[in-house]
C-alpha positions in Angstrom: 0.0 0.1 0.0 1.3 3.4 -0.9 1.6 5.8 2.0 2.8 9.4 2.5 2.9 10.7 5.8 3.6 14.4 6.5 5.1 15.7 9.7 6.7 19.1 10.9 3.8 21.5 10.7 3.0 23.8 13.7 2.5 27.2 14.8 5.2 29.8 14.1 5.6 33.7 14.1 6.1 35.7 11.0 9.6 35.5 9.9 10.2 32.1 11.7 11.2 28.7 10.2 9.8 25.1 9.8 10.8 22.0 8.3 8.2 19.7 6.9 9.0 16.0 6.4 7.2 13.5 3.9 8.0 9.7 4.7 6.9 7.4 1.8 6.3 3.7 1.8 4.9 1.2 -0.4 6.7 2.2 -3.5 10.1 2.7 -5.2 10.7 6.2 -3.9 13.6 6.8 -6.2 11.5 6.1 -9.2 9.3 9.2 -8.9 9.3 13.0 -8.8 7.5 14.0 -5.7 6.2 17.4 -4.5 4.3 19.8 -1.9 0.8 21.3 -2.4 -0.9 23.5 0.0 -4.4 24.7 0.6 -5.4 27.6 2.6 -8.9 28.1 4.1 -11.4 29.0 1.3 -8.9 28.8 -1.3 -7.9 26.0 -4.0 -5.1 23.6 -3.6 -1.9 25.0 -5.1 1.4 23.6 -6.0 4.4 24.8 -3.9 7.4 22.9 -4.9 8.5 19.5 -6.6 11.7 17.8 -7.2 12.8 15.2 -9.9 13.7 11.8 -9.3 16.3 11.8 -12.1 18.5 14.8 -12.0 17.4 16.8 -8.9 15.7 19.5 -10.8 13.2 21.5 -8.6 10.4 23.9 -9.1 8.9 26.6 -6.9 5.9 28.6 -7.0 6.8 32.3 -7.2 5.3 32.9 -3.7 7.9 30.7 -2.1 11.0 31.3 -4.2 14.0 32.2 -2.2 12.3 31.2 1.0 11.6 27.6 0.6 13.8 24.6 -0.2 12.7 21.2 -1.2 15.1 18.2 -1.0 15.0 14.4 -0.8 17.0 11.4 0.7 16.2 8.5 -1.3 17.9 6.3 1.1 15.2 7.1 3.7 12.4 7.4 1.3 11.8 10.8 2.7 11.1 14.6 1.2 11.6 17.6 3.0 10.4 21.2 2.7 12.7 23.9 4.6 10.4 26.9 5.0 12.1 30.2 6.2 10.9 33.6 6.4 7.5 32.6 6.9 4.6 34.8 6.2 0.9 34.8 7.6 0.1 34.0 3.9 1.9 30.7 4.2 -0.8 29.4 6.5 -2.3 26.3 5.0 -2.6 22.6 5.1 0.5 21.3 3.4 0.1 17.9 1.5 3.0 15.9 -0.1 2.2 13.9 -3.3 3.9 11.4 -5.5 2.9 8.3 -7.6 -0.7 9.4 -7.7 -0.9 9.3 -3.8 -1.4 12.1 -1.3 -0.7 12.3 2.4 -3.1 13.5 4.9 -1.6 16.8 5.4 0.1 18.9 8.1 -1.2 22.2 9.4 1.2 25.2 9.2 0.0 28.3 11.0 1.9 31.6 10.8 0.9 34.3 13.1 1.6 38.0 12.5 
């Protein structure tokens, strides 16, 4: 069974940092690109970042460029999202996705 489990969310003040993790199981992690989406209250789910499984290429939404860094550890079947200089607009539930599967999400709340 394919599973993606996020962790690392929480409450942080504006300007602070958090690191999200996504632990994958049930599939060959190295074979798939993987990424992060987020959904704020009353808004559509939006793509945040993704990382290739072949050459390490990354993508970032304009809203997070220069503040967020995505990475993956294939040996641990885990993906990370380092989030710095957080803003209240970053408040959302963050989901990881890969191999057509989604995690349950982790809440990130940034207070002003």
